[in-house]
C-alpha positions in Angstrom: 28.6 22.6 -1.4 30.5 25.3 0.5 34.4 25.1 -0.6 35.7 27.3 2.4 33.9 24.9 5.1 35.1 21.6 3.3 38.4 23.3 3.2 38.0 23.8 7.3 36.5 20.8 7.9 40.1 19.1 6.3 42.1 21.0 8.2 40.1 19.8 11.1 40.5 16.4 10.1 44.3 16.8 9.9 44.0 17.9 13.8 41.9 15.0 14.7 44.1 12.4 12.9 47.4 14.1 14.4 45.8 13.4 18.1 45.5 9.7 17.2 49.4 10.0 16.5 49.9 9.7 20.3 47.6 6.9 20.5 50.2 3.8 20.8 47.2 1.1 21.1 45.2 2.7 18.1 42.4 0.0 17.3 42.7 -1.8 14.0 39.6 -0.7 12.9 40.3 2.8 13.5 43.3 2.9 11.3 41.2 1.2 8.7 38.3 4.0 9.2 41.6 7.0 8.9 42.4 5.4 5.7 39.2 5.2 3.8 38.8 8.1 1.6 34.9 7.8 2.2 34.7 8.1 5.6 35.4 12.0 6.1 32.6 14.6 5.0 34.7 15.5 1.9 34.8 11.8 0.6 31.3 11.1 1.4 30.8 14.5 -0.8 32.3 13.6 -3.6 30.8 10.1 -4.0 27.4 12.1 -3.4 25.1 13.6 -6.2 25.8 17.2 -4.5 29.0 16.6 -6.4 27.6 16.3 -9.9 27.5 19.8 -10.9 31.2 20.0 -10.4 32.2 16.3 -12.0 32.8 18.2 -15.2 35.6 20.4 -13.8 39.1 18.9 -15.1 39.8 19.3 -11.5 37.5 17.0 -10.2 39.1 13.0 -10.8 42.5 15.0 -9.8 40.7 15.8 -6.9 39.2 12.6 -6.1 42.7 10.3 -7.1 44.6 13.1 -4.4 41.9 12.6 -1.8 42.4 8.8 -1.8 46.2 9.0 -1.7 45.8 11.5 1.4 43.8 9.1 3.0 46.1 6.1 2.4 49.3 8.0 3.3 47.4 8.8 6.3 47.1 5.2 7.3 50.6 4.4 6.2 51.8 7.0 8.1 50.1 5.8 11.6 50.8 2.1 11.2 54.4 3.2 10.6 54.4 4.8 14.1 53.0 1.7 15.4 55.4 -0.5 14.3 58.4 1.3 15.0 59.0 2.4 11.6 59.9 6.1 12.2 62.1 6.8 9.2 59.1 5.4 7.1 56.5 7.1 8.6 58.5 10.6 8.4 58.6 10.0 4.6 54.7 9.6 4.9 54.3 12.5 6.9 56.0 14.7 4.7 53.8 13.1 1.9 50.9 13.2 3.8 51.2 17.2 4.0 52.1 17.6 0.4 49.2 15.8 -0.6 46.8 17.8 2.2 48.0 20.9 0.1 47.2 19.4 -3.4 43.6 18.7 -2.1 43.0 22.2 -0.6 44.5 23.4 -3.9 41.9 21.4 -6.0 38.9 22.0 -4.2 39.8 25.7 -4.5 40.4 25.1 -8.0 36.4 23.7 -8.3 35.4 27.0 -6.3 36.6 28.5 -9.2 35.5 26.6 -11.8 31.9 26.5 -9.5 31.8 30.1 -9.9 32.3 30.7 -13.4 29.6 28.2 -14.5 26.9 29.9 -12.0 24.9 31.9 -14.3 
């Protein structure tokens, strides 16, 4: 896995979610998809055999948890906006950004772990 590329994909996904925030009639199916951590590239990788070599890293489980929380917050943020609960959406947005930074930091830690375990 190219961690730098995964970080870039993560940032692109955030941009895609941001573009959805302007859509007042977002389908429930789209909201569910955004909320599911296993629908993006990183989530698919985390659940795949390709991540096997990094699963022993102390940061791996924390990354899985943070990634799931990140997607939960994305869904909460969109639903709050759609339902006119602006203050709740603002709170979720702040937490969404914080969790995004945590996901990126954990990816960077995994990159360091991967570099250390290579012969």
